[in-house]
C-alpha positions as CSV (number, residue, x, y, z in Angstrom):
1,X,127.2,-3.2,-180.3
2,X,130.9,-2.9,-181.0
3,X,133.6,-5.1,-179.4
4,X,134.9,-2.2,-177.3
5,X,131.4,-1.6,-175.8
6,X,131.1,-5.4,-175.1
7,X,134.4,-5.3,-173.2
8,X,133.3,-2.2,-171.1
9,X,130.0,-3.8,-170.3
10,X,131.7,-7.1,-169.2
11,X,134.2,-5.2,-167.1
12,X,131.4,-3.3,-165.3
13,X,129.5,-6.6,-164.6
14,X,132.7,-8.1,-163.2
15,X,133.2,-5.2,-160.9
16,X,129.6,-5.5,-159.6
17,X,130.0,-9.2,-159.0
18,X,133.3,-8.7,-157.2
19,X,131.5,-6.4,-154.7
20,X,132.9,-3.1,-155.9
21,X,130.3,-0.6,-154.8
22,X,130.4,3.2,-155.1
23,X,131.5,5.1,-152.0
24,X,129.1,7.0,-149.9
25,X,129.0,10.7,-150.5
26,X,129.4,13.3,-147.7
27,X,125.7,14.1,-147.8
28,X,124.8,10.4,-147.2
29,X,127.2,10.1,-144.3
30,X,125.9,13.2,-142.6
31,X,122.3,12.0,-143.1
32,X,123.0,8.6,-141.5
33,X,124.9,10.2,-138.6
34,X,122.0,12.6,-137.9
35,X,119.4,9.8,-138.0
36,X,121.5,7.6,-135.7
37,X,121.9,10.6,-133.3
38,X,118.1,11.1,-133.2
39,X,117.5,7.4,-132.8
40,X,119.9,7.4,-129.8
41,X,118.0,10.3,-128.2
42,X,114.6,8.6,-128.7
43,X,115.8,5.2,-127.4
44,X,117.8,6.6,-124.4
45,X,114.7,6.7,-122.0
46,X,113.8,3.1,-122.9
47,X,117.4,1.9,-122.3
48,X,117.5,3.9,-119.0
49,X,114.3,2.3,-117.8
50,X,115.4,-1.2,-118.9
51,X,118.8,-1.0,-117.2
52,X,117.3,0.6,-114.1
53,X,115.5,-2.6,-113.4
54,X,118.8,-4.2,-112.6
55,X,119.9,-1.5,-110.2
56,X,119.2,-1.1,-106.5
57,X,116.6,1.6,-105.9
58,X,119.2,3.8,-104.3
59,X,121.2,4.0,-107.5
60,X,118.3,4.9,-109.8
61,X,117.4,8.5,-108.9
62,X,120.2,11.0,-108.8
63,X,122.6,8.8,-110.6
64,X,123.7,9.8,-114.1
65,X,125.4,6.5,-114.8
66,X,123.5,4.5,-117.4
67,X,125.0,1.0,-116.8
68,X,124.4,-0.6,-113.3
69,X,127.4,-0.9,-111.0
70,X,126.0,-4.1,-109.6
71,X,123.4,-6.3,-111.3
72,X,120.5,-7.4,-109.2
73,X,117.2,-9.3,-109.9
74,X,115.6,-8.1,-106.6
75,X,113.4,-5.6,-108.5
76,X,111.8,-8.3,-110.6
77,X,111.2,-10.5,-107.5
78,X,109.5,-7.5,-105.8
79,X,107.4,-6.8,-108.9
80,X,106.3,-10.5,-109.4
81,X,105.5,-10.8,-105.7
82,X,102.9,-8.1,-106.1
83,X,102.0,-5.2,-103.8
84,X,99.5,-4.5,-101.1
85,X,98.8,-8.2,-100.7
86,X,97.8,-8.6,-104.3
87,X,99.8,-10.7,-106.7
88,X,101.3,-9.3,-109.9
89,X,99.4,-11.9,-111.9
90,X,96.1,-10.6,-110.5
91,X,96.9,-7.2,-111.9
92,X,98.1,-8.8,-115.2
93,X,94.9,-10.9,-115.4
94,X,92.7,-7.9,-114.9
95,X,94.5,-5.8,-117.5
96,X,94.3,-8.8,-120.0
97,X,90.5,-9.3,-119.4
98,X,89.8,-5.6,-120.0
99,X,92.1,-5.3,-123.0
100,X,90.9,-8.5,-124.8
101,X,87.2,-7.8,-124.2
102,X,87.6,-4.2,-125.3
103,X,89.2,-5.4,-128.5
104,X,86.3,-7.8,-129.2
105,X,83.7,-5.2,-128.3
106,X,85.2,-2.4,-130.4
107,X,85.9,-4.6,-133.4
108,X,82.4,-6.1,-133.6
109,X,80.3,-3.1,-132.6
110,X,82.3,-0.6,-134.8
111,X,82.2,-2.9,-137.8
112,X,78.4,-3.4,-137.5
113,X,77.8,0.4,-137.1
114,X,80.1,1.2,-140.0
115,X,78.3,-1.3,-142.2
116,X,75.0,0.4,-141.4
117,X,76.4,3.9,-142.2
118,X,78.2,2.8,-145.3
119,X,75.9,0.3,-146.9
120,X,72.4,0.7,-145.6
121,X,70.1,3.6,-146.6
122,X,67.8,4.6,-143.7
123,X,66.2,7.9,-142.8
124,X,68.5,10.3,-141.0
125,X,71.7,8.4,-141.8
126,X,73.6,11.6,-142.7
127,X,72.4,13.4,-139.6
128,X,73.3,10.5,-137.3
129,X,76.7,10.1,-138.9
130,X,77.4,13.8,-138.4
131,X,76.3,13.6,-134.7
132,X,78.7,10.6,-134.2
133,X,81.6,12.5,-135.8
134,X,80.7,15.5,-133.6
135,X,81.3,13.4,-130.5
136,X,85.0,13.3,-131.5
137,X,85.1,17.0,-130.6
138,X,83.6,16.4,-127.2
139,X,86.2,16.3,-124.4
140,X,86.2,13.1,-122.3
141,X,86.2,15.1,-119.1
142,X,82.8,16.7,-119.9
143,X,81.0,13.4,-119.6
144,X,82.9,11.9,-116.6
145,X,80.6,13.1,-113.9
146,X,77.3,12.2,-115.7
147,X,78.6,8.8,-116.5
148,X,79.8,8.1,-113.0
149,X,76.5,9.2,-111.5
150,X,74.6,6.9,-114.0
151,X,76.8,3.8,-113.4
152,X,76.8,4.4,-109.6
153,X,73.0,4.6,-109.6
154,X,72.9,1.3,-111.5
155,X,75.3,-0.3,-109.0
156,X,78.0,-0.9,-111.6
157,X,80.8,0.9,-109.8
158,X,83.7,-1.4,-108.7
159,X,83.0,-3.7,-111.6
160,X,84.4,-3.9,-115.2
161,X,81.0,-3.1,-116.7
162,X,81.5,0.7,-116.9
163,X,84.9,0.2,-118.7
164,X,83.5,-2.4,-121.2
165,X,79.9,-1.4,-121.8
166,X,80.6,1.4,-124.2
167,X,83.0,-0.8,-126.2
168,X,80.2,-3.1,-127.1
169,X,77.8,-0.2,-128.0
170,X,80.0,1.4,-130.8
171,X,80.7,4.5,-128.7
172,X,84.3,4.7,-130.2
173,X,83.5,7.1,-133.0
174,X,87.0,7.2,-134.3
175,X,87.0,3.5,-135.2
176,X,83.5,3.6,-136.6
177,X,84.6,6.5,-138.9
178,X,87.8,4.5,-139.9
179,X,85.7,1.5,-140.9
180,X,83.1,3.6,-142.7
181,X,85.8,5.2,-144.8
182,X,87.3,1.8,-145.6
183,X,83.9,0.3,-146.6
184,X,83.2,3.3,-148.9
185,X,86.3,2.3,-150.9
186,X,84.9,-1.2,-151.6
187,X,83.0,-1.7,-154.8
188,X,79.2,-1.6,-154.6
189,X,79.1,-4.5,-157.1
190,X,80.0,-6.9,-154.2
191,X,76.7,-6.0,-152.4
192,X,74.7,-6.3,-155.6
193,X,76.2,-9.7,-156.5
194,X,75.5,-11.0,-152.9
195,X,71.9,-9.6,-153.2
196,X,71.4,-11.4,-156.5
197,X,72.5,-14.7,-154.9
198,X,69.9,-14.2,-152.2
199,X,72.1,-13.0,-149.3
200,X,70.7,-10.6,-146.8
201,X,72.5,-7.9,-144.8
202,X,73.8,-10.4,-142.2
203,X,75.3,-12.8,-144.8
204,X,76.7,-9.9,-146.8
205,X,78.4,-8.4,-143.8
206,X,79.7,-11.6,-142.4
207,X,80.9,-13.4,-145.6
208,X,81.9,-10.4,-147.8
209,X,82.5,-7.2,-145.9
210,X,84.1,-8.6,-142.7
211,X,86.9,-10.4,-144.5
212,X,87.7,-7.4,-146.7
213,X,87.6,-5.2,-143.6
214,X,90.6,-7.1,-142.1
215,X,93.2,-4.2,-142.4
216,X,90.8,-1.7,-140.6
217,X,89.9,-4.4,-138.0
218,X,93.5,-5.1,-137.2
219,X,94.3,-1.4,-137.0
220,X,91.4,-0.8,-134.6
221,X,92.4,-3.9,-132.5
222,X,96.0,-2.7,-132.1
223,X,95.0,0.8,-131.0
224,X,92.2,-0.4,-128.7
225,X,94.5,-3.0,-127.0
226,X,97.3,-0.4,-126.4
227,X,94.9,2.3,-125.2
228,X,93.0,0.0,-122.9
229,X,96.1,-1.6,-121.5
230,X,97.7,1.7,-120.7
231,X,94.4,3.3,-119.4
232,X,94.9,4.7,-115.9
233,X,92.1,7.1,-115.3
234,X,89.2,4.8,-116.1
235,X,90.1,2.0,-113.8
236,X,91.1,4.5,-111.1
237,X,87.7,6.1,-111.3
238,X,85.5,3.0,-111.3
239,X,87.5,0.3,-109.5
240,X,87.8,0.4,-105.7
241,X,88.8,-3.2,-104.8
242,X,92.6,-3.8,-105.1
243,X,91.8,-7.3,-106.5
244,X,90.3,-5.5,-109.5
245,X,93.2,-3.1,-110.1
246,X,95.0,-3.1,-113.4
247,X,98.7,-2.8,-114.0
248,X,98.8,1.1,-114.5
249,X,97.2,1.4,-111.0
250,X,99.6,-1.1,-109.6
251,X,102.5,1.0,-110.9
252,X,101.1,3.9,-108.9
253,X,101.0,1.8,-105.7
254,X,104.8,1.6,-105.7
255,X,104.9,5.3,-105.1
256,X,102.0,5.6,-102.7
257,X,102.7,2.7,-100.4
258,X,105.4,4.5,-98.3
259,X,107.2,7.8,-98.1
260,X,110.2,6.3,-99.8
261,X,109.1,5.1,-103.3
262,X,110.4,1.8,-104.6
263,X,111.6,2.9,-108.0
264,X,113.3,-0.4,-108.7
265,X,110.1,-2.4,-108.3
266,X,108.2,0.2,-110.2
267,X,110.6,0.1,-113.2
268,X,110.6,-3.7,-113.2
269,X,106.8,-3.8,-113.2
270,X,106.7,-1.2,-116.0
271,X,109.0,-3.4,-118.1
272,X,106.8,-6.4,-117.5
273,X,103.7,-4.4,-118.3
274,X,105.2,-3.4,-121.7
275,X,106.0,-6.9,-122.8
276,X,102.3,-7.8,-123.8
277,X,101.9,-4.6,-125.7
278,X,105.1,-5.1,-127.6
279,X,104.3,-8.7,-128.4
280,X,100.7,-7.8,-129.5
281,X,102.0,-5.1,-131.9
282,X,104.8,-7.3,-133.1
283,X,102.4,-10.1,-134.0
284,X,99.9,-7.8,-135.9
285,X,102.4,-5.4,-137.3
286,X,102.4,-7.1,-140.7
287,X,98.7,-6.7,-141.0
288,X,98.8,-3.1,-140.0
289,X,101.5,-2.3,-142.6
290,X,99.6,-4.2,-145.3
291,X,96.5,-2.2,-144.5
292,X,98.3,1.1,-144.9
293,X,100.0,-0.1,-148.1
294,X,96.7,-1.1,-149.8
295,X,94.9,2.2,-149.0
296,X,95.7,3.7,-152.3
297,X,94.8,0.5,-154.4
298,X,91.0,0.6,-154.0
299,X,88.6,1.5,-156.7
């Protein structure tokens, strides 16, 4: 390399160290402006709901102003005090019980069913797997009446059992399918090595498959928690006692309790109900991203 080239290279390095960066092109500026505009449109409803919790109810509906004229914490006091004689923490506890038990049931039962379909050869395996996949095409509304009649005859209405029983019986075909596809990407040599060491199906599943299934388990847990926490129709159908109501039903009570709906209390309770979902996703987000990132690295 000549002396002139060395001087040019040194000059470029000096400019980089001094923070001299190339200017943005017009295309990049337009792209960022468009993305920020789309982001503002998407986040506007969230900002409106959050700021509405600090407004009096009379200023929420029919008022185009985003920022509150006067800040008040009365809405949160109403939300935390509960409604219909039932405390907010009772609704919160019921939602937490249903969500946590649903996550446990779906993760365990779906993983066991997926292991059977992916790793164990038994007569009719393909047929049973096809029938399970076919249930994804069956609308939920088709089985509502038969299920309600069955649970009512068994005396399970007005309990959490109808909402949780299916979770522990691997009825969530989507999550079973997800885990089956994940297991099929794992090497068969793992099973053979475990069998040579004398491990049975239980030991192979618990010690080898379950740890490797972590990304799929976390994905199933996140979606199950969110779907169960936000479920409105199921608790509305099976729960009759206000002491068993979940947060989605409690939100509806703010509208039904009188002719003049308490939108301020409803918005405050909605924000409080979103916090556990947000925290749950925030905690397990890294595992979800890692699971997606490693999907193409198997084999």
